[in-house]
N, C-alpha and C positions, 0 to 999 in steps of 0.2 A: 733690568737689562744685564747688569753685571752677574746677578744670581743665575739667570738663564744661561749666560755664557759659561759660568763655572760648571754648570750641570751639563753642558754640551748641547743644550737645546737650541742655540742660535747659530746659524751659519756665520762664518767669518765675514763674508762680504756684507750681508745684511746688517750685522752688528756694527761694522764700521760706518756704513751709510746711515743707519739709524741714529748713531751717535752725532753724526754731522746734522741731521734734522733736529735732534733735541737741542744741540747747542745754538742752533740758528733760532729756534723757538724761544730760547732763553735770552736771545740778543747777544750771544757770545759768538760773534761772526768770525773772529780770528780762530777760535778753537773749532768752529764748524768747518771752516776752510781746511784746517789741518786734518780733521777726520775724513773730509771728503777726499783730500789728496792721498791719504793712506789707503782709502778704499779703492781709488782709481788705480793706484800702483799694484795693490793686491790683486785686483781683477786681471791686470795684464800679466803679473808675475805668475799667477796660477792658472792662466789660460781659461779664465771663467767669464769672458766677455759674451755671454749668450744673450738672447733676445731679452729675457726677463731682467737680467742684471743691467744690461745697458739702458733699459727703459727706466729702471729705479734710479740708476746713476743720473740720467737726464732729468728726472724729476727733482732730485737733490740739487743739481746744478742750477736749475731754474729757481728753486726756492732760494738759493744763495744769491743768485743774481738779482732777484726781485727784492729780497729782504734787506740787502745792504749794497745798493748800487754805488754809493759813494766810496765804500772800502774796496771795491773790485771794479774799477772802471772798464768799459768795454774798449776794444780797439777802435771803435768808431767814435768814441767820445772826443769832442773838440776841446782843446785847452781853453780855459777861460782867460780872456784878455783882461788886462788891468787897465784902469782909466789913466 
């Protein structure tokens, strides 16, 4: 990935999103979330929110949500009551 980026073979948005996927697959969910957030910001800042990029972004978001739900609770999550 880094070599391809150095050679200019990888588009920035894909590079950031794929880094998020790689970190998630390695179980490094905090790093994965950071790369995902950077990618999301890059897409907005560079006006690159086309259909393909949004679909890839959604896939990465779903991967993060499914891979580490305890690290990233959803808004609908109910707080656990203590006995």
